[in-house]
NUGUMI-545522 format. One record per atom (N, C-alpha, C, CB): x, y negated, z negated. Coordinates in steps of 0.2 Angstrom, whole numbers, padded with zeros to 4 digits, always signed. Atoms other than C-alpha are relative to their C-alpha. Glycine has a CB too. Example, Ala and Ser with C-alpha at 12.3 -4.5 7.8 and 13.67 -1.06 7.14 Angstrom:
+0004+0006+0000
+0062+0022-0039
+0004-0006+0000
-0005+0000-0006
-0004+0006+0001
+0068+0005-0036
-0004-0005-0003
+0002-0002+0007
//
This chain:
+0004+0006+0000
+0000+0000+0000
+0004-0006+0000
-0005+0000-0006
-0004+0006-0001
+0006-0017+0004
-0004-0007-0001
+0003-0001+0008
+0003+0006+0002
+0002-0035-0002
+0004-0006+0003
-0002-0001-0007
-0003+0006-0002
+0006-0052+0005
-0003-0005-0005
-0001-0002+0007
+0002+0005+0005
+0006-0066-0008
+0003-0007+0002
+0003+0002-0007
-0002+0007-0002
+0006-0084-0004
-0001-0005-0005
-0004-0002+0006
+0000+0005+0005
+0011-0098-0015
-0002-0006+0004
+0007-0001-0004
+0003+0005-0004
+0000-0112-0008
+0002-0007-0002
-0007+0000+0000
-0002+0006+0003
+0010-0126-0016
+0007-0002+0004
+0002+0001-0008
-0006+0002-0002
+0024-0137-0010
+0006+0002-0004
+0000-0008+0001
-0005-0002+0005
+0034-0131-0025
+0000+0007-0001
+0000-0004-0006
-0001-0007+0001
+0041-0114-0027
+0002+0002-0007
+0005+0003+0004
-0001-0002+0007
+0043-0115-0046
-0005-0003-0005
+0007-0004-0001
+0005+0002+0004
+0027-0121-0053
-0005+0005-0002
-0004-0006+0003
+0005-0005+0003
+0011-0113-0060
-0003+0005+0005
-0006-0004-0003
+0003-0005-0005
+0004-0106-0044
+0005+0005+0002
-0001-0004+0007
-0005-0005-0001
+0021-0097-0041
+0000+0005-0006
+0007-0004+0001
+0000-0004+0005
+0021-0091-0058
-0006+0005+0000
+0000-0004-0007
+0005-0005-0001
+0004-0083-0056
+0000+0005+0005
-0007-0004+0001
-0002-0005-0005
+0009-0075-0040
+0005+0005-0002
+0002-0004+0006
-0005-0004+0003
+0024-0068-0049
-0003+0005-0004
+0005-0004-0003
+0004-0004+0005
+0012-0061-0062
-0004+0006+0003
-0004-0004-0005
+0004-0005-0003
+0001-0052-0050
+0004+0005+0004
-0005-0004+0005
-0005-0004-0004
+0016-0046-0040
+0003+0005-0006
+0005-0004+0003
-0003-0004+0005
+0023-0039-0057
-0005+0006-0001
+0001-0004-0006
+0005-0005+0001
+0006-0030-0060
+0000+0005+0006
-0007-0003-0001
+0001-0004-0005
+0005-0023-0043
+0006+0005+0001
+0000-0004+0007
-0006-0004+0000
+0023-0017-0044
+0000+0007-0004
+0006-0004-0002
+0001-0006+0004
+0018-0005-0058
-0003+0005+0003
-0004-0002-0006
+0003-0005-0003
+0008+0004-0046
+0003+0002+0007
-0007-0002+0002
-0005-0002-0006
+0022+0005-0033
-0003-0004+0007
-0001+0007+0002
+0002+0004-0005
+0013-0008-0022
+0006-0005+0003
-0006-0004-0001
-0006+0004-0003
+0026-0017-0010
-0003-0007+0001
+0002+0003+0007
+0002+0007-0001
+0024-0036-0010
+0005-0004+0003
-0002-0003-0007
-0004+0005-0004
+0030-0050+0001
-0003-0006-0002
+0000+0001+0008
+0002+0006+0003
+0029-0067-0006
+0003-0006+0005
+0003-0002-0007
-0002+0006-0003
+0029-0083+0004
-0002-0006-0004
-0004+0000+0007
+0002+0006+0003
+0029-0101-0002
-0001-0005+0006
+0005-0003-0006
+0001+0004-0006
+0021-0113+0011
+0005-0006+0000
-0007-0002+0000
-0005+0006+0001
+0033-0127+0004
+0007+0002+0003
+0001-0002-0007
-0007-0002-0003
+0048-0117+0010
+0000+0003+0007
+0003+0006-0004
+0001-0002-0007
+0041-0112+0027
+0000-0005+0005
-0006+0005+0000
+0001+0005-0006
+0042-0120+0044
-0007+0001+0003
+0006+0002+0005
+0007-0001-0003
+0024-0123+0048
-0002-0007+0003
-0005+0002-0006
+0001+0006-0003
+0020-0136+0060
-0008-0002+0001
+0003+0000+0008
+0007+0002-0001
+0004-0146+0062
-0004+0003+0006
-0001-0008+0000
+0004-0002-0006
-0010-0139+0074
+0000-0006+0004
-0007+0002-0002
+0000+0006-0005
-0009-0150+0090
-0007-0001+0003
+0004+0002+0005
+0007+0001-0003
-0028-0147+0094
+0000+0001+0007
-0003-0006-0002
+0000-0001-0007
-0023-0142+0111
-0005+0006+0003
+0007+0002+0003
+0004-0006-0002
-0034-0126+0111
+0002+0005+0005
-0007-0003+0002
-0003-0004-0005
-0022-0117+0122
-0001+0008-0003
+0007-0001+0001
+0001-0007+0003
-0024-0102+0110
-0007+0003+0002
+0001+0000-0008
+0006-0003-0003
-0042-0100+0116
+0000+0003+0007
-0005-0006-0001
-0001-0003-0007
-0036-0096+0133
+0004+0007+0000
+0003-0005+0005
-0005-0006+0000
-0022-0083+0129
+0001+0003-0007
+0006-0002+0003
-0001-0003+0007
-0023-0080+0110
+0007-0002-0003
+0000+0007+0001
-0006+0002+0003
-0006-0088+0107
+0001-0007-0001
+0006+0002+0005
-0002+0007+0002
+0000-0104+0099
+0006-0002+0004
+0001-0001-0008
-0005+0002-0004
+0011-0115+0109
+0006-0002-0004
-0002-0007+0004
-0006+0002+0005
+0022-0119+0094
+0003+0007-0002
-0003-0004-0006
-0004-0005+0002
+0036-0108+0088
+0002-0002-0007
+0006+0002+0005
-0002+0001+0007
+0037-0108+0069
-0001+0006-0004
-0003-0006-0003
+0001-0006+0004
+0034-0096+0054
-0007+0003+0000
+0003-0002-0007
+0007-0002+0001
+0015-0095+0056
-0001+0007+0003
-0004-0005+0004
+0002-0007-0003
+0015-0079+0067
+0003+0005-0004
+0003+0000+0007
-0003-0005+0004
+0027-0070+0056
-0004+0001-0007
+0007-0002-0002
+0005+0000+0006
+0016-0074+0040
-0006+0004+0002
-0001-0007-0003
+0007-0003-0002
+0000-0069+0049
+0001+0007+0002
-0003-0004+0006
-0002-0007-0002
+0008-0053+0056
+0000+0004-0006
+0006+0000+0004
-0001-0004+0007
+0012-0048+0038
-0007+0000-0003
+0005-0004-0004
+0006+0000+0003
-0005-0053+0032
-0005+0005+0003
-0004-0007+0001
+0005-0005-0003
-0015-0043+0045
+0002+0007+0000
+0000-0003+0007
-0003-0007+0001
-0004-0028+0042
+0000+0002-0007
+0006+0001+0003
+0000-0002+0007
-0007-0028+0023
-0006+0003-0002
+0002-0007-0004
+0006-0002+0003
-0020-0021+0012
-0003-0005-0005
+0002+0007-0005
+0002+0006+0004
-0021-0036+0000
+0004-0006+0002
+0001+0002-0007
-0003+0006-0001
-0018-0054+0002
-0002-0004-0006
-0003-0004+0007
+0001+0005+0006
-0016-0066-0013
+0002-0007+0002
+0003+0003-0006
-0002+0007+0000
-0016-0085-0012
-0002-0003-0006
-0004-0003+0007
+0000+0004+0005
-0013-0096-0026
+0001-0007+0002
+0004+0002-0006
-0001+0007-0002
-0015-0115-0024
-0002-0004-0006
-0005-0001+0006
+0001+0005+0004
-0014-0130-0035
-0005-0005+0003
+0006-0004-0003
+0005+0005-0002
-0027-0144-0034
+0004-0006+0002
-0005-0002-0005
-0003+0007-0002
-0021-0159-0024
-0006-0004+0002
+0005+0001+0006
+0006+0004-0001
-0035-0171-0025
-0007+0004+0001
+0001-0005+0006
+0006-0005+0000
-0048-0157-0028
+0000+0004+0006
-0006-0004+0000
+0000-0004-0005
-0043-0147-0013
+0007+0003+0001
-0001-0004+0007
-0006-0003+0000
-0029-0136-0007
+0005-0005+0003
+0000+0006+0006
-0005+0004-0002
-0012-0144-0004
+0000-0001+0008
+0007+0002-0003
+0000+0001-0007
-0009-0151+0013
+0004+0005+0004
+0003-0007+0002
-0004-0005-0004
+0004-0139+0019
-0004+0007+0000
+0007+0002-0004
+0004-0006-0001
-0008-0124+0015
-0006-0001+0005
-0003+0002-0007
+0006+0002-0004
-0022-0133+0024
+0003+0000+0008
-0003-0007-0001
-0003+0000-0007
-0010-0135+0039
+0001+0008+0002
+0007-0003+0000
-0001-0007-0002
-0006-0116+0038
-0007+0003+0002
+0003+0004-0006
+0007-0003-0002
-0025-0112+0038
-0002-0003+0007
-0005-0003-0005
+0001+0003-0006
-0027-0124+0053
+0003+0004+0006
+0002-0007+0001
-0004-0003-0006
-0013-0115+0063
-0002+0008+0001
+0007+0000-0002
+0003-0007-0001
-0023-0098+0061
-0005+0000+0005
-0002+0002-0007
+0005+0000-0005
-0035-0103+0075
+0001+0006+0005
+0000-0006+0003
-0001-0006-0005
-0026-0090+0087
-0002+0006-0003
+0007+0000+0002
+0001-0007+0003
-0030-0076+0074
-0007+0000-0003
+0005+0001-0005
+0006+0000+0003
-0047-0081+0068
-0006+0003+0004
-0002-0007-0002
+0006-0003-0003
-0064-0073+0072
-0004-0004+0005
-0005+0003-0005
+0004+0004-0005
-0070-0088+0082
+0004+0000+0007
+0000-0007-0003
-0004+0000-0006
-0056-0085+0095
-0001+0007+0004
+0008-0001-0002
+0001-0006-0004
-0062-0072+0108
+0006+0003+0003
-0006-0002+0005
-0006-0002-0003
-0045-0071+0115
+0006+0002-0004
+0002-0005+0005
-0006-0002+0005
-0035-0067+0099
+0003+0006+0002
-0003+0000-0007
-0004-0006-0002
-0022-0054+0102
+0003+0003-0006
+0006-0002+0005
-0002-0003+0006
-0018-0051+0084
-0005+0000-0005
+0007-0004-0003
+0006+0000+0005
-0031-0045+0071
+0002+0006-0004
-0007+0001+0004
-0001-0006+0004
-0032-0033+0057
-0002+0006+0003
-0004-0002-0007
+0001-0006-0003
-0032-0015+0061
-0004+0004-0006
+0006+0004+0002
+0003-0004+0005
-0040-0010+0044
-0003-0005-0005
+0005+0004-0004
+0003+0005+0004
-0050-0018+0030
+0006-0003-0005
-0005+0004-0005
-0005+0004+0004
-0040-0031+0020
-0004-0003-0006
+0004-0005+0004
+0004+0003+0006
-0045-0037+0002
+0004-0006-0002
+0000+0005-0006
-0003+0006+0002
-0041-0054-0004
-0002-0003-0007
-0002-0006+0005
+0000+0003+0007
-0038-0063-0021
+0002-0007+0001
+0004+0004-0005
-0001+0008+0000
-0040-0082-0023
+0002-0002-0007
-0005-0003+0003
-0001+0003+0006
-0032-0091-0037
+0001-0008+0001
+0007+0003-0003
-0001+0007+0000
-0034-0110-0041
+0002-0003-0006
-0007-0003+0002
-0003+0002+0006
-0025-0120-0053
+0000-0008+0000
+0008+0002-0001
+0000+0007+0000
-0028-0138-0058
+0001-0003-0007
-0007-0003+0003
-0002+0003+0006
-0024-0151-0071
-0007-0002-0004
+0004-0006+0001
+0006+0002+0003
-0042-0157-0074
-0004+0005-0004
-0004-0004+0005
+0005-0005+0003
-0057-0149-0083
-0006+0002+0004
-0002-0004-0006
+0006-0001-0003
-0070-0149-0070
+0001+0007+0005
-0002-0006+0005
+0000-0006-0004
-0073-0131-0063
-0002-0001+0008
-0005+0005-0003
+0003+0002-0007
-0082-0139-0047
+0006-0001+0004
-0005-0005+0000
-0006+0002-0004
-0065-0145-0041
+0004+0007+0002
+0005-0005-0003
-0003-0006-0002
-0057-0128-0042
-0004+0005+0004
+0002+0004-0007
+0004-0004-0004
-0072-0120-0034
+0001-0002+0007
-0008-0002-0002
-0002+0002-0006
-0068-0131-0019
+0006+0004+0003
+0001-0008+0001
-0006-0004-0002
-0051-0123-0018
-0001+0007+0001
+0006-0001-0006
+0001-0007+0000
-0057-0106-0021
-0004+0001+0007
-0004+0003-0006
+0004+0000-0006
-0070-0109-0007
+0004-0001+0006
-0006-0005+0000
-0004+0001-0006
-0057-0115+0005
+0004+0006+0002
+0005-0006-0001
-0004-0006-0001
-0046-0099+0002
-0005+0005+0003
+0003+0002-0006
+0005-0005-0002
-0062-0088+0004
-0002-0001+0007
-0006+0000-0005
+0002+0001-0007
-0067-0097+0020
+0006+0002+0005
-0001-0008+0001
-0006-0002-0004
-0049-0094+0027
-0001+0008+0001
+0006-0002-0003
+0001-0007+0000
-0051-0076+0022
-0005+0003+0005
-0001+0003-0007
+0005-0002-0004
-0067-0074+0030
+0001+0000+0008
-0006-0004-0001
-0002+0001-0007
-0061-0080+0047
+0005+0005+0003
+0002-0007+0002
-0004-0006-0002
-0048-0066+0047
-0002+0007-0002
+0007-0001-0004
+0004-0006+0002
-0060-0053+0041
+0003+0003-0006
+0002+0005+0006
-0003-0002+0006
-0052-0052+0024
-0006-0001-0005
+0006-0004-0003
+0006+0000+0005
-0065-0048+0010
+0003-0002-0007
-0003+0007-0001
-0002+0002+0007
-0063-0058-0006
-0003+0004-0005
-0002-0008-0001
+0002-0005+0005
-0063-0046-0020
+0000-0003-0007
+0003+0006+0000
+0000+0004+0007
-0058-0058-0035
+0002-0007+0001
+0006+0004-0004
-0002+0007+0001
-0056-0076-0039
+0001-0002-0007
-0006-0005+0003
-0002+0002+0006
-0047-0084-0053
+0000-0008+0000
+0006+0003-0002
-0001+0007+0000
-0048-0102-0059
+0003-0001-0007
-0007-0003+0000
-0004+0002+0005
-0036-0110-0071
+0000-0007-0001
+0007+0003+0000
+0001+0007+0001
-0040-0127-0078
+0005-0003-0005
-0008-0002-0002
-0004+0004+0005
-0031-0140-0089
+0007+0003+0000
-0003+0001-0007
-0007-0002-0001
-0014-0135-0082
+0004-0005+0004
+0001+0007+0003
-0004+0005-0004
-0003-0150-0077
+0007+0002+0001
+0000-0006-0004
-0007-0002-0001
+0014-0141-0079
+0000+0007-0001
+0004-0004-0005
-0001-0007+0002
+0021-0124-0080
+0000+0002-0007
+0006+0003+0003
+0000-0001+0007
+0023-0126-0098
-0007+0000-0003
+0004-0006-0004
+0008+0000+0002
+0004-0130-0100
-0002+0007+0001
-0004-0005+0004
+0002-0006-0002
+0001-0114-0091
+0002+0006-0005
+0002+0002+0007
-0003-0004+0004
+0013-0104-0102
-0002+0000-0007
+0007+0000+0000
+0002+0002+0007
+0007-0112-0118
-0007+0002-0002
+0002-0007-0002
+0007+0000+0001
-0011-0113-0116
-0005+0005+0004
-0003-0007+0001
+0004-0004-0004
-0017-0100-0104
+0003+0008+0000
+0000-0002+0007
-0002-0007+0001
-0010-0083-0110
-0005+0005+0002
+0002+0002-0007
+0005-0004-0002
-0027-0075-0107
-0001+0001+0007
-0007-0002-0003
+0000+0000-0007
-0028-0080-0089
+0006+0003+0003
-0001-0008+0002
-0006-0003-0002
-0010-0075-0086
-0001+0007+0000
+0006-0003-0003
+0001-0007+0001
-0014-0058-0093
-0005+0003+0005
-0001+0002-0007
+0005-0002-0004
-0030-0057-0083
+0002+0001+0007
-0006-0004+0000
-0003+0000-0006
-0021-0060-0067
+0005+0006+0001
+0004-0007+0002
-0005-0005+0000
-0007-0048-0071
-0004+0007+0000
+0005+0000-0007
+0004-0006+0000
-0020-0035-0075
-0004+0002+0006
-0005+0000-0006
+0003-0001-0006
-0029-0038-0059
+0005+0003+0005
-0002-0007+0003
-0006-0003-0004
-0012-0034-0050
+0001+0008-0002
+0006-0003-0001
+0000-0007+0003
-0011-0018-0061
-0005+0004+0002
+0001+0000-0007
+0006-0004-0002
-0028-0012-0056
-0001+0002+0007
-0006-0004-0002
+0000-0001-0007
-0025-0012-0038
+0003+0007+0002
+0004-0006+0005
-0002-0007-0001
-0023+0006-0032
-0001+0002+0007
-0003+0005-0004
//
């Protein structure tokens, strides 16, 4: 079994990354192979809106998107963790989502798609207290999953987390729940 885990943050050392590491740690206990990407470390260009991918299923740009999506579509699980940037996913993660048009179910000429059922897990982290804002993030991730044929099976929301120290100090239950979710995957 294989999982692709995406840190949807510009930073690879914050709360979203930590939570991805925890679910990976849980999955490793069952021998699940995981690959982690941090969108902040990846070469992901903006969608040009040229719609060329609707004619031949390919993007005109050459960057890391095809590699990431190839891994996603050959996995059994996809986990995306994203912090709140003004009550939504960070810009670089949104750019990644935009660049998936060649692979989405609205593209009748797509040449790369899942060959089996894939399950998805969404994680949202924010500094504030309103769940509604994390729901926007979780819905964005679930919307992305839907266009790739990925079934969302779990969603996690962590509030009042401004720093990694906040997460580690005040959210031990949520951290453990995410770790256990990884452990429960078989």
